[in-house]
MARNUBA-758876 format. One record per atom (N, C-alpha, C): x, y, z. Coordinates in steps of 0.1 Angstrom, whole numbers, padded with zeros to 4 digits, always signed. Layout:
N
XYZ
...
This chain:
436
-0087-0269+0117
-0089-0263+0103
-0085-0249+0103
-0089-0241+0113
-0086-0227+0114
-0071-0224+0114
-0064-0233+0123
-0050-0231+0124
-0043-0235+0111
-0048-0245+0104
-0042-0250+0092
-0043-0239+0081
-0054-0233+0080
-0056-0222+0070
-0047-0210+0073
-0046-0206+0086
-0037-0195+0089
-0023-0198+0087
-0019-0211+0089
-0005-0215+0087
-0002-0215+0072
-0011-0219+0064
-0009-0218+0049
-0008-0204+0044
-0016-0195+0050
-0015-0181+0046
-0002-0175+0050
+0003-0179+0062
+0016-0173+0066
+0028-0179+0058
+0026-0192+0054
+0036-0198+0045
+0037-0190+0032
+0025-0186+0027
+0024-0178+0014
+0032-0165+0017
+0029-0158+0028
+0036-0146+0031
+0051-0148+0031
+0056-0158+0038
+0070-0161+0039
+0076-0162+0025
+0069-0168+0016
+0075-0171+0002
+0073-0160-0007
+0065-0149-0003
+0062-0138-0012
+0064-0125-0005
+0077-0121-0004
+0080-0110+0006
+0079-0095+0000
+0075-0094-0013
+0073-0080-0018
+0060-0080-0025
+0055-0068-0029
+0042-0068-0036
+0043-0074-0050
+0055-0074-0056
+0057-0081-0068
+0056-0096-0067
+0061-0101-0056
+0060-0116-0053
+0046-0120-0049
+0039-0111-0042
+0025-0114-0038
+0017-0115-0050
+0017-0106-0059
+0009-0106-0072
+0013-0118-0080
+0026-0121-0081
+0031-0133-0089
+0026-0146-0083
+0026-0147-0069
+0021-0159-0063
+0007-0161-0064
-0001-0150-0063
-0016-0151-0065
-0019-0155-0079
-0012-0149-0088
-0014-0153-0102
-0011-0167-0105
-0001-0173-0098
+0002-0187-0100
-0009-0196-0094
-0015-0192-0083
-0026-0199-0077
-0038-0199-0087
-0040-0187-0093
-0051-0186-0103
-0048-0195-0115
-0036-0194-0120
-0033-0203-0132
-0034-0217-0129
-0030-0221-0117
-0031-0235-0113
-0045-0240-0112
-0055-0231-0111
-0069-0234-0110
-0077-0231-0122
-0070-0230-0134
-0076-0229-0146
-0079-0215-0151
-0075-0205-0144
-0077-0191-0149
-0067-0188-0161
-0072-0181-0171
-0064-0178-0182
-0059-0163-0180
-0046-0161-0183
-0041-0148-0182
-0044-0140-0194
-0048-0127-0192
-0050-0118-0203
-0040-0107-0202
-0038-0099-0213
-0028-0089-0213
-0035-0076-0217
-0032-0065-0211
-0038-0052-0214
-0036-0047-0228
-0024-0051-0234
-0021-0046-0247
-0025-0056-0258
-0034-0065-0255
-0039-0074-0265
-0054-0074-0265
-0060-0078-0276
-0075-0079-0276
-0079-0090-0268
-0090-0088-0261
-0096-0099-0253
-0107-0106-0260
-0106-0119-0261
-0117-0127-0266
-0123-0135-0255
-0133-0129-0248
-0139-0135-0236
-0150-0145-0240
-0151-0155-0232
-0162-0165-0234
-0169-0167-0221
-0182-0168-0222
-0190-0171-0210
-0186-0185-0204
-0187-0185-0190
-0183-0198-0184
-0168-0199-0182
-0160-0189-0185
-0145-0190-0183
-0140-0180-0173
-0128-0183-0168
-0122-0176-0157
-0109-0169-0162
-0106-0157-0158
-0095-0149-0164
-0088-0141-0153
-0076-0136-0156
-0070-0126-0147
-0061-0118-0156
-0058-0105-0151
-0049-0096-0158
-0041-0089-0148
-0028-0086-0151
-0019-0080-0141
-0015-0066-0147
-0011-0057-0138
-0006-0044-0141
+0006-0041-0133
+0017-0038-0139
+0030-0034-0133
+0036-0046-0126
+0031-0058-0127
+0036-0069-0120
+0034-0070-0105
+0026-0060-0100
+0023-0059-0086
+0009-0058-0082
+0000-0057-0092
-0014-0057-0089
-0021-0066-0099
-0033-0072-0096
-0040-0080-0105
-0055-0079-0103
-0062-0083-0113
-0077-0084-0112
-0081-0097-0119
-0087-0105-0111
-0092-0118-0116
-0108-0117-0117
-0113-0125-0126
-0128-0125-0128
-0133-0138-0134
-0145-0141-0130
-0152-0153-0134
-0165-0150-0141
-0167-0154-0153
-0179-0150-0161
-0188-0162-0160
-0201-0159-0156
-0210-0170-0156
-0214-0175-0170
-0220-0187-0171
-0224-0192-0184
-0236-0186-0190
-0245-0181-0181
-0257-0175-0185
-0258-0160-0185
-0270-0155-0183
-0272-0140-0183
-0265-0134-0171
-0259-0122-0173
-0252-0115-0163
-0260-0104-0157
-0260-0104-0143
-0269-0094-0136
-0260-0083-0130
-0248-0086-0125
-0240-0076-0118
-0226-0081-0117
-0217-0072-0111
-0204-0076-0107
-0204-0077-0091
-0198-0087-0086
-0196-0088-0072
-0181-0089-0069
-0176-0079-0062
-0162-0076-0062
-0156-0076-0048
-0143-0080-0047
-0136-0079-0034
-0123-0072-0038
-0118-0062-0030
-0106-0055-0033
-0097-0056-0020
-0084-0058-0022
-0074-0058-0012
-0061-0052-0017
-0050-0052-0010
-0038-0047-0015
-0026-0056-0012
-0016-0055-0021
-0004-0063-0021
+0008-0058-0013
+0008-0045-0010
+0020-0039-0004
+0018-0037+0011
+0030-0035+0017
+0031-0033+0031
+0042-0022+0034
+0041-0015+0045
+0052-0005+0048
+0065-0012+0049
+0075-0005+0043
+0089-0011+0043
+0099+0001+0041
+0111-0003+0037
+0121+0006+0033
+0126+0002+0019
+0126+0012+0010
+0130+0010-0004
+0145+0013-0005
+0152+0004-0011
+0166+0007-0014
+0168+0018-0025
+0175+0028-0022
+0177+0039-0031
+0187+0035-0043
+0187+0043-0053
+0197+0041-0063
+0211+0045-0057
+0221+0038-0063
+0235+0041-0058
+0235+0040-0043
+0231+0028-0037
+0228+0027-0023
+0240+0027-0013
+0252+0022-0018
+0263+0019-0008
+0268+0032-0003
+0270+0032+0011
+0276+0043+0018
+0286+0037+0028
+0298+0043+0028
+0308+0038+0037
+0308+0047+0049
+0307+0041+0061
+0306+0049+0073
+0317+0045+0083
+0323+0055+0088
+0334+0054+0098
+0346+0046+0092
+0347+0045+0079
+0358+0037+0073
+0357+0022+0074
+0347+0017+0081
+0347+0003+0084
+0333-0004+0080
+0323+0004+0079
+0310-0002+0076
+0305+0002+0062
+0298-0007+0056
+0291-0004+0043
+0276-0004+0047
+0269+0007+0045
+0255+0008+0047
+0248+0009+0034
+0235+0006+0034
+0226+0008+0022
+0217+0020+0024
+0218+0030+0016
+0209+0041+0016
+0195+0037+0013
+0185+0040+0022
+0172+0035+0020
+0162+0046+0025
+0150+0046+0019
+0140+0055+0024
+0127+0048+0027
+0119+0054+0036
+0107+0048+0041
+0096+0047+0030
+0090+0036+0030
+0078+0034+0021
+0066+0032+0030
+0057+0041+0030
+0045+0040+0038
+0048+0045+0052
+0037+0044+0060
+0037+0049+0074
+0039+0038+0084
+0052+0033+0085
+0055+0022+0094
+0057+0026+0109
+0056+0016+0118
+0061+0017+0131
+0076+0016+0130
+0084+0025+0134
+0099+0025+0132
+0106+0015+0141
+0103+0016+0154
+0111+0009+0164
+0112-0006+0161
+0101-0013+0157
+0103-0028+0155
+0112-0032+0144
+0117-0023+0136
+0126-0026+0125
+0140-0028+0130
+0143-0023+0142
+0157-0024+0147
+0160-0038+0152
+0173-0042+0151
+0178-0053+0158
+0172-0066+0154
+0168-0068+0142
+0163-0081+0137
+0168-0083+0123
+0171-0096+0120
+0176-0099+0107
+0166-0095+0096
+0171-0088+0086
+0163-0084+0074
+0169-0089+0062
+0160-0090+0051
+0165-0094+0038
+0160-0084+0028
+0163-0087+0015
+0159-0078+0004
+0152-0086-0007
+0141-0080-0012
+0134-0086-0023
+0127-0076-0031
+0124-0079-0043
+0117-0070-0052
+0119-0074-0067
+0119-0064-0075
+0121-0067-0090
+0134-0059-0095
+0139-0065-0105
+0151-0060-0112
+0149-0059-0127
+0152-0048-0133
+0151-0048-0148
+0164-0050-0154
+0165-0060-0162
+0178-0064-0168
+0177-0064-0183
+0189-0062-0189
+0190-0063-0204
+0190-0078-0207
+0181-0082-0216
+0181-0096-0220
+0173-0098-0233
+0178-0107-0241
+0171-0111-0253
+0168-0098-0262
+0178-0089-0262
+0176-0078-0271
+0167-0067-0265
+0163-0068-0253
+0154-0058-0247
+0157-0057-0232
+0147-0052-0225
+0148-0050-0210
+0136-0058-0204
+0139-0067-0195
+0128-0075-0189
+0129-0075-0174
+0118-0079-0168
+0117-0079-0153
+0120-0093-0148
+0128-0092-0137
+0131-0105-0129
+0128-0102-0115
+0122-0111-0108
+0120-0110-0094
+0131-0117-0086
+0136-0110-0076
+0146-0116-0067
+0142-0116-0053
+0147-0125-0045
+0146-0126-0031
+0158-0132-0025
+0166-0124-0018
+0179-0130-0013
+0176-0141-0003
+0165-0140+0004
+0160-0151+0012
+0170-0156+0022
+0178-0147+0028
+0187-0150+0039
+0189-0138+0048
+0194-0140+0060
+0196-0129+0069
+0208-0121+0062
+0204-0108+0059
+0214-0101+0050
+0218-0088+0056
+0208-0080+0062
+0212-0067+0067
+0205-0065+0081
+0209-0055+0088
+0204-0052+0101
+0204-0037+0103
+0194-0032+0110
+0194-0018+0115
+0196-0018+0130
+0208-0015+0135
+0211-0017+0149
+0207-0004+0157
+0202-0007+0169
+0198+0003+0178
+0211+0010+0184
+0210+0022+0189
+0220+0028+0197
+0219+0022+0211
+0230+0019+0218
+0230+0013+0231
+0224+0024+0241
+0217+0019+0251
+0211+0027+0261
+0221+0036+0268
+0234+0030+0269
+0244+0037+0276
+0248+0050+0269
+0246+0051+0256
+0250+0062+0248
+0239+0073+0247
+0227+0069+0251
+0216+0079+0252
+0206+0074+0262
+0207+0079+0274
+0198+0074+0285
+0184+0078+0284
+0181+0087+0274
+0167+0091+0272
+0160+0084+0261
+0166+0073+0256
+0159+0066+0245
+0146+0060+0249
+0144+0056+0261
+0132+0050+0266
+0121+0060+0270
+0125+0073+0269
+0116+0083+0272
+0108+0089+0260
+0110+0083+0249
+0104+0088+0236
+0115+0093+0227
+0115+0089+0215
+0125+0093+0206
+0119+0094+0192
+0123+0105+0185
+0118+0108+0171
+0129+0103+0162
+0126+0092+0154
+0136+0086+0146
+0137+0094+0133
+0150+0096+0129
+0154+0103+0117
+0157+0092+0107
+0149+0091+0096
+0150+0080+0087
+0164+0080+0080
+0170+0092+0078
+0182+0092+0071
+0194+0090+0080
+0192+0091+0093
+0203+0089+0102
+0202+0076+0110
+0190+0074+0116
+0188+0062+0125
+0185+0049+0118
+0179+0050+0106
+0173+0038+0101
+0180+0033+0088
+0193+0034+0087
+0201+0030+0076
+0206+0016+0079
+0203+0006+0071
+0208-0008+0074
+0223-0010+0071
+0229-0018+0079
+0243-0022+0077
+0243-0034+0067
+0251-0033+0056
+0253-0043+0046
+0265-0052+0049
+0276-0046+0053
+0288-0054+0056
+0299-0045+0061
+0311-0051+0062
+0323-0043+0065
+0330-0038+0053
+0342-0032+0055
+0348-0026+0044
+0351-0035+0032
+0352-0048+0035
+0355-0058+0024
+0343-0059+0015
+0331-0055+0020
+0319-0056+0012
+0317-0044+0003
+0325-0034+0003
+0323-0023-0005
+0323-0026-0020
+0313-0021-0027
+0311-0024-0041
+0305-0037-0045
+0300-0045-0035
+0294-0058-0037
+0279-0058-0039
+0272-0047-0036
+0258-0048-0037
+0253-0050-0051
+0258-0042-0060
+0253-0044-0074
+0257-0058-0080
+0269-0062-0076
+0273-0076-0080
+0264-0087-0075
+0260-0085-0062
+0251-0096-0056
+0237-0095-0062
+0232-0083-0065
+0219-0082-0071
+0219-0088-0085
+0230-0086-0093
+0231-0092-0106
+0232-0107-0105
+0240-0112-0096
+0241-0126-0094
+0228-0133-0091
+0220-0126-0082
+0208-0131-0077
+0198-0133-0089
+0198-0124-0099
+0189-0125-0110
+0195-0131-0122
+0207-0136-0121
+0214-0144-0132
+0218-0135-0143
+0222-0123-0140
+0226-0113-0151
+0240-0108-0148
+0246-0103-0158
+0259-0096-0156
+0256-0082-0149
+0266-0078-0142
+0264-0065-0134
+0261-0054-0144
+0267-0053-0155
+0265-0042-0165
+0251-0043-0171
+0244-0054-0170
+0231-0056-0176
+0220-0053-0167
+0223-0050-0154
+0212-0045-0145
+0209-0030-0147
+0197-0027-0151
+0194-0014-0155
+0188-0006-0144
+0178-0012-0136
+0172-0005-0125
+0165-0015-0116
+0161-0010-0104
+0156-0019-0094
+0145-0013-0086
+0136-0021-0081
+0126-0018-0071
+0128-0028-0060
+0137-0025-0050
+0140-0035-0040
+0136-0029-0026
+0132-0038-0017
+0126-0034-0004
+0132-0044+0007
+0133-0038+0018
+0137-0046+0030
+0124-0054+0035
+0127-0065+0041
+0116-0073+0047
+0121-0080+0059
+0112-0082+0069
+0115-0090+0081
+0116-0104+0078
+0127-0110+0083
+0130-0125+0080
+0122-0134+0090
+0117-0129+0101
+0111-0137+0111
+0098-0144+0105
+0097-0157+0105
+0086-0163+0099
+0073-0162+0107
+0062-0164+0102
+0050-0164+0109
+0049-0175+0119
+0041-0173+0130
+0040-0184+0140
+0026-0183+0146
+0022-0195+0151
+0009-0196+0159
+0013-0196+0174
+0007-0188+0182
+0011-0188+0196
-0001-0185+0205
+0002-0185+0218
-0009-0182+0228
-0012-0195+0236
-0018-0194+0248
-0020-0205+0256
-0028-0216+0249
-0037-0212+0241
-0045-0222+0233
-0043-0221+0218
-0031-0216+0214
-0028-0214+0200
-0038-0205+0193
-0042-0194+0200
-0053-0186+0195
-0048-0174+0187
-0035-0171+0186
-0031-0160+0179
-0020-0163+0168
-0019-0155+0158
-0008-0156+0148
-0001-0143+0148
+0012-0144+0145
+0020-0132+0142
+0029-0135+0130
+0030-0124+0122
+0037-0126+0109
+0039-0112+0103
+0049-0111+0094
+0050-0099+0086
+0038-0098+0076
+0034-0086+0072
+0026-0084+0061
+0011-0089+0062
+0006-0091+0075
-0008-0094+0076
-0017-0084+0070
-0013-0071+0072
-0019-0060+0065
-0012-0058+0052
-0016-0063+0040
-0030-0067+0038
-0030-0081+0031
-0019-0088+0032
-0018-0100+0024
-0028-0111+0030
-0031-0109+0043
-0041-0118+0049
-0054-0117+0041
-0058-0105+0038
-0071-0103+0030
-0069-0107+0016
-0058-0104+0010
-0055-0107-0004
-0056-0122-0007
-0049-0129+0002
-0048-0144+0001
-0062-0150+0003
-0069-0145+0013
-0083-0150+0016
-0092-0147+0004
-0091-0136-0002
-0100-0132-0013
-0098-0141-0025
-0086-0144-0028
-0083-0153-0040
-0088-0167-0036
-0085-0172-0024
-0090-0185-0020
-0105-0186-0021
-0112-0176-0016
-0126-0176-0017
-0132-0176-0031
-0125-0169-0040
-0130-0168-0053
-0129-0181-0061
-0119-0190-0057
-0118-0203-0063
-0130-0211-0061
-0137-0209-0050
-0149-0218-0046
-0162-0211-0048
-0162-0197-0048
-0174-0190-0049
-0177-0184-0062
-0189-0186-0067
-0193-0180-0080
-0208-0182-0082
-0215-0171-0084
-0230-0172-0086
-0233-0172-0101
-0243-0179-0104
-0247-0181-0119
-0251-0169-0126
-0254-0158-0119
-0258-0145-0126
-0248-0134-0123
-0237-0136-0116
-0228-0125-0113
-0214-0128-0119
-0208-0117-0123
-0194-0118-0126
-0186-0115-0113
-0179-0126-0109
-0171-0125-0097
-0158-0118-0100
-0154-0108-0092
-0142-0100-0095
-0133-0100-0082
-0121-0102-0083
-0111-0101-0072
-0100-0092-0076
-0099-0081-0069
-0088-0071-0072
-0078-0070-0061
-0065-0071-0064
-0054-0069-0055
-0046-0057-0060
-0047-0046-0054
-0040-0034-0059
-0027-0032-0051
-0018-0025-0057
-0005-0021-0051
-0006-0007-0046
+0003-0003-0038
+0006+0011-0034
-0005+0017-0025
-0013+0009-0018
-0023+0014-0009
-0016+0022+0002
-0004+0017+0006
+0003+0023+0018
+0009+0037+0015
+0009+0040+0002
+0014+0054-0001
+0003+0062-0009
-0010+0059-0007
-0020+0067-0012
-0028+0061-0024
-0023+0051-0030
-0030+0044-0041
-0030+0052-0054
-0022+0063-0055
-0023+0071-0067
-0013+0068-0078
-0012+0055-0080
-0003+0051-0091
-0011+0043-0102
-0005+0040-0113
-0013+0033-0124
-0018+0020-0120
-0011+0014-0109
-0015+0001-0104
-0023+0002-0091
-0026+0014-0086
-0033+0016-0074
-0048+0016-0075
-0054+0017-0063
-0069+0017-0063
-0075+0030-0069
-0067+0040-0069
-0071+0053-0075
-0070+0053-0090
-0064+0043-0096
-0061+0043-0110
-0074+0039-0118
-0073+0038-0131
-0084+0034-0139
-0084+0018-0141
-0075+0011-0134
-0073-0003-0136
-0087-0011-0135
-0094-0009-0124
-0106-0016-0122
-0117-0012-0133
-0118+0001-0135
-0127+0007-0145
-0124+0001-0158
-0111+0001-0162
-0107-0004-0175
-0112-0019-0177
-0109-0027-0166
-0112-0041-0167
-0127-0043-0168
-0135-0036-0160
-0149-0038-0160
-0155-0034-0174
-0150-0024-0180
-0155-0019-0193
-0151-0030-0203
-0139-0035-0203
-0135-0045-0213
-0143-0058-0211
-0146-0062-0199
-0155-0073-0197
-0168-0071-0203
-0175-0060-0200
-0188-0057-0205
-0188-0056-0220
-0179-0049-0226
-0179-0047-0240
-0175-0060-0247
-0166-0068-0241
-0162-0081-0246
-0174-0091-0247
-0184-0089-0238
-0195-0098-0238
-0207-0092-0246
-0204-0081-0254
-0214-0076-0263
-0223-0066-0257
-0220-0061-0245
-0228-0050-0239
-0224-0037-0245
-0234-0027-0243
-0230-0013-0247
-0228-0005-0234
-0225+0008-0235
-0222+0016-0223
-0234+0017-0214
-0246+0018-0219
-0257+0019-0210
-0259+0006-0202
-0257-0006-0209
-0259-0018-0202
-0248-0020-0191
-0236-0015-0194
-0226-0015-0183
-0230-0007-0171
-0236+0004-0173
-0240+0013-0162
-0251+0006-0154
-0260-0001-0162
-0271-0009-0155
-0265-0019-0146
-0254-0026-0151
-0248-0037-0143
-0241-0031-0131
-0235-0019-0132
-0228-0013-0121
-0238-0008-0110
-0250-0004-0115
-0259+0000-0105
-0264-0011-0096
-0262-0023-0100
-0266-0035-0092
-0254-0042-0085
-0242-0036-0087
-0230-0043-0083
-0227-0039-0068
-0217-0047-0063
-0213-0045-0049
-0199-0048-0047
-0192-0040-0040
-0177-0042-0037
-0174-0043-0023
-0167-0052-0019
-0161-0054-0005
-0147-0049-0005
-0144-0039+0002
-0130-0034+0004
-0125-0041+0017
-0115-0050+0015
-0110-0058+0026
-0096-0054+0029
-0095-0047+0041
-0082-0042+0045
-0082-0042+0061
-0072-0048+0067
-0073-0051+0081
-0076-0039+0090
-0082-0042+0102
-0087-0032+0111
-0080-0033+0125
-0081-0022+0133
-0074-0022+0146
-0082-0030+0156
-0076-0039+0163
-0082-0046+0174
-0080-0037+0187
-0089-0039+0197
-0086-0032+0209
-0073-0038+0215
-0064-0029+0219
-0051-0032+0225
-0053-0034+0240
-0049-0045+0246
-0051-0047+0260
-0043-0038+0269
-0032-0032+0264
-0025-0023+0272
-0028-0008+0269
-0037-0006+0259
-0041+0008+0255
-0056+0008+0252
-0064+0003+0261
-0078+0002+0258
-0085+0016+0256
-0079+0026+0261
-0084+0039+0260
-0083+0045+0245
-0075+0038+0237
-0073+0043+0223
-0085+0038+0214
-0093+0029+0219
-0105+0024+0211
-0117+0032+0214
-0127+0032+0205
-0140+0038+0207
-0147+0031+0219
-0154+0039+0227
-0161+0033+0239
-0170+0022+0236
-0177+0022+0225
-0187+0012+0222
-0185+0003+0210
-0175+0006+0202
-0172-0002+0190
-0157-0008+0192
-0156-0020+0197
-0144-0025+0202
-0141-0039+0196
-0135-0040+0185
-0133-0053+0179
-0121-0060+0185
-0122-0073+0185
-0112-0082+0191
-0108-0092+0181
-0095-0097+0182
-0090-0107+0174
-0098-0120+0177
-0101-0128+0167
-0109-0140+0167
-0124-0137+0170
-0128-0124+0169
-0142-0121+0171
-0149-0120+0158
-0143-0123+0147
-0150-0122+0134
-0146-0110+0126
-0153-0109+0115
-0149-0098+0105
-0154-0085+0110
-0146-0075+0108
-0148-0061+0113
-0154-0053+0102
-0165-0046+0104
-0171-0037+0095
-0167-0023+0100
-0161-0015+0091
-0155-0002+0094
-0164+0009+0090
-0166+0019+0099
-0175+0030+0097
-0168+0043+0099
-0172+0054+0092
-0167+0067+0094
-0177+0077+0089
-0181+0087+0098
-0191+0096+0094
-0187+0105+0083
-0174+0108+0081
-0169+0116+0071
-0165+0109+0058
-0170+0096+0058
-0169+0088+0046
-0155+0084+0042
-0146+0084+0052
-0132+0079+0049
-0133+0063+0046
-0143+0057+0052
-0147+0044+0049
-0161+0045+0041
-0163+0036+0032
-0175+0037+0024
-0187+0031+0030
-0186+0024+0041
-0197+0017+0047
-0209+0027+0050
-0221+0023+0046
-0233+0030+0050
-0243+0019+0055
-0255+0024+0059
-0265+0014+0064
-0268+0004+0054
-0269+0007+0041
-0273-0002+0031
-0262-0013+0029
-0249-0008+0027
-0239-0018+0025
-0236-0026+0037
-0237-0020+0049
-0235-0028+0061
-0245-0039+0063
-0258-0036+0059
-0268-0045+0060
-0266-0057+0051
-0263-0054+0038
-0260-0064+0028
-0249-0074+0033
-0238-0068+0038
-0227-0076+0042
-0230-0084+0054
-0238-0078+0064
-0241-0086+0076
-0250-0098+0072
-0259-0096+0062
-0267-0107+0058
-0259-0118+0051
-0249-0114+0044
-0239-0124+0038
-0233-0132+0050
-0228-0125+0060
-0221-0131+0071
-0230-0140+0079
-0243-0136+0080
-0253-0144+0087
-0255-0157+0080
-0256-0156+0067
-0257-0168+0058
-0245-0177+0060
-0233-0171+0061
-0221-0179+0062
-0218-0184+0076
-0226-0179+0086
-0224-0182+0100
-0210-0177+0105
-0208-0165+0101
-0195-0158+0105
-0198-0146+0113
-0192-0145+0125
-0195-0133+0134
-0190-0120+0128
-0196-0109+0131
-0192-0096+0126
-0190-0087+0138
-0181-0077+0137
-0179-0067+0147
-0179-0053+0140
-0179-0043+0148
-0178-0029+0142
-0166-0022+0147
-0161-0013+0138
-0149-0005+0141
-0153+0010+0137
-0152+0019+0147
-0153+0033+0144
-0142+0040+0152
-0135+0050+0146
-0125+0057+0154
-0131+0065+0166
-0123+0067+0176
-0127+0076+0187
-0131+0090+0180
-0140+0096+0186
-0145+0109+0180
-0134+0120+0180
-0124+0118+0188
-0114+0128+0189
-0101+0124+0182
-0102+0113+0174
-0091+0108+0166
-0094+0108+0151
-0087+0115+0143
-0090+0114+0128
-0086+0100+0123
-0094+0095+0114
-0091+0082+0109
-0084+0083+0095
-0079+0072+0091
-0073+0071+0077
-0083+0066+0067
-0079+0065+0055
-0088+0060+0044
-0082+0047+0039
-0090+0041+0031
-0085+0028+0025
-0090+0026+0011
-0090+0014+0006
-0093+0011-0008
-0106+0015-0013
-0117+0013-0005
-0130+0015-0010
-0133+0030-0013
-0129+0039-0004
-0131+0053-0006
-0123+0058-0019
-0112+0052-0021
-0103+0056-0032
-0108+0051-0045
-0112+0038-0045
-0117+0031-0057
-0130+0037-0062
-0138+0043-0053
-0151+0048-0057
-0150+0060-0066
-0138+0066-0066
-0137+0078-0076
-0137+0073-0090
-0133+0060-0092
-0133+0055-0106
-0145+0046-0109
-0150+0039-0099
-0161+0029-0101
-0171+0032-0089
-0182+0037-0092
-0192+0041-0082
-0202+0030-0080
-0200+0021-0070
-0210+0011-0067
-0212+0010-0052
-0222+0003-0047
-0223+0001-0033
-0211-0006-0028
-0205-0001-0017
-0193-0006-0011
-0194-0007+0004
-0187-0017+0010
-0185-0018+0024
-0170-0020+0027
-0165-0013+0037
-0152-0015+0042
-0151-0025+0053
-0143-0035+0052
-0142-0045+0062
-0127-0048+0064
-0124-0057+0074
-0111-0062+0076
-0111-0072+0088
-0099-0077+0091
-0097-0086+0102
-0090-0078+0113
-0094-0080+0126
-0089-0073+0137
-0074-0077+0139
-0065-0068+0141
-0051-0071+0144
-0045-0060+0153
-0034-0064+0159
-0026-0055+0167
-0013-0052+0159
-0007-0041+0163
+0006-0037+0158
+0006-0035+0143
-0005-0029+0138
-0006-0026+0123
+0006-0017+0119
+0012-0021+0108
+0023-0014+0102
+0036-0016+0109
+0036-0026+0118
+0049-0031+0123
+0054-0042+0113
+0067-0044+0113
+0071-0055+0104
+0068-0069+0110
+0061-0070+0121
+0056-0082+0127
+0043-0080+0134
+0032-0083+0128
+0019-0080+0132
+0012-0092+0138
+0001-0089+0146
-0006-0100+0153
-0021-0100+0150
-0026-0112+0148
-0041-0113+0145
-0046-0126+0151
-0058-0129+0149
-0065-0141+0155
-0064-0153+0145
-0061-0165+0151
-0059-0177+0143
-0072-0181+0136
-0084-0177+0141
-0096-0182+0135
-0101-0172+0124
-0096-0160+0124
-0102-0150+0115
-0099-0152+0100
-0088-0158+0096
-0085-0160+0082
-0096-0169+0076
-0099-0180+0084
-0110-0189+0079
-0123-0182+0079
-0126-0174+0089
-0139-0166+0089
-0140-0158+0076
-0129-0151+0072
-0129-0142+0060
-0131-0150+0048
-0124-0161+0046
-0126-0170+0034
-0140-0174+0033
-0146-0179+0044
-0159-0184+0044
-0169-0173+0040
-0168-0161+0046
-0177-0150+0043
-0176-0146+0028
-0163-0145+0023
-0162-0140+0009
-0166-0151+0000
-0164-0163+0003
-0169-0174-0006
-0184-0174-0006
-0191-0171+0005
-0205-0170+0005
-0210-0158-0003
-0202-0147-0002
-0205-0135-0010
-0205-0138-0024
-0195-0145-0029
-0194-0148-0043
-0205-0158-0047
-0209-0166-0038
-0219-0177-0041
-0233-0171-0041
-0235-0159-0036
-0249-0154-0033
-0253-0144-0043
-0264-0145-0049
-0269-0135-0058
-0275-0124-0050
-0271-0111-0053
-0276-0100-0046
-0284-0091-0056
-0297-0089-0053
-0306-0082-0063
-0313-0071-0055
-0313-0059-0061
-0320-0048-0055
-0333-0045-0062
-0344-0045-0055
-0357-0041-0062
-0359-0026-0062
-0369-0022-0070
-0371-0008-0072
-0374+0000-0059
-0380-0007-0049
-0383+0000-0037
-0371+0000-0027
-0359-0005-0032
-0348-0005-0023
-0346-0018-0015
-0355-0027-0016
-0354-0040-0009
-0343-0048-0016
-0334-0055-0008
-0324-0064-0013
-0329-0078-0011
-0327-0086-0021
-0330-0100-0020
-0317-0108-0023
-0317-0120-0016
-0305-0128-0017
-0309-0142-0022
-0301-0148-0031
-0304-0161-0036
-0291-0170-0037
């Protein structure tokens, strides 16, 4: 069962290679399971006992389930749809040495550069085209081996294996074709979205690794795939929400875009998206502003974004006493400077949920001499202040175009999040938490 779940997750990743495709694919899963799509520019007529979702920018979504009876709180999970990549620039074609056509591209996010070399890549994203008297979005995925970023041969630089600082404008430009391919990029983009070349207005197109996910290891204990960070968590959270829902809680599942570049967009975790949706839910159910604040005071958010596993070749990079491993269960992330939102209260609540779900937990803390990054919880808390815990699944090679994780951990996460959605969490006046 663990392997089956991870294979299904990797098949989803293969079919949804950009943040736009991820959001679209998750929306399709929700629609297939009876969720009604709402639109931000329309009035919402919400009904108790119904399930809904809303999208923003075509790359982020928030789904929610309203109980039939009295509402006590929001129970939320947040993840993100994007991964480090290269974005194709406007006017991308460049002729090099009179024989090669390359595509001008820039880095998106903080990726590991070396693994992008010498592997078949393709292009996917969204295209804005003139159609039906307006401009509309179309998703495209070339879905074939299309471009390559070639390495320089060792014979031409004997110091390459001694450490090299990659120049994104020089070293990491993909080859599109030979001189016969000059001028073909715009034509192929237009053909892919079924439009005339002159009707293509603008694009958001990204490179992606074509290598499909796989299960490997002596006992089939590991998985490797593109985009495990963070589609593994996004997929798991939606799957969990389909089964998990408590009679007194509004279940909420958020999948934000642009986490890899700071979340500071209209569709990112730093935006008003979640706040806007929670307000519209509360007001749509007849609550006032004070009642919404009462609801939020009892609410809980799980920020789900993958974590670093101990690397067998670099064990010194991990904290001496907090050393998560793949297949070791869900990782709770801590940081004294609050780059992660976890505190004693939220960690205790989440550990009780995992104990109820019979899911193992681990802890991650940076080495004291290594500054850590931030993620969704810390950023989202600027807009929505609720109890939060930062978690993830242990993985290796984070921000590589081909990452590695444990085959059992996807199922662990789905089970824990399903239990979270199914469990009522109530805080008493003395600070005691009760679970039902």
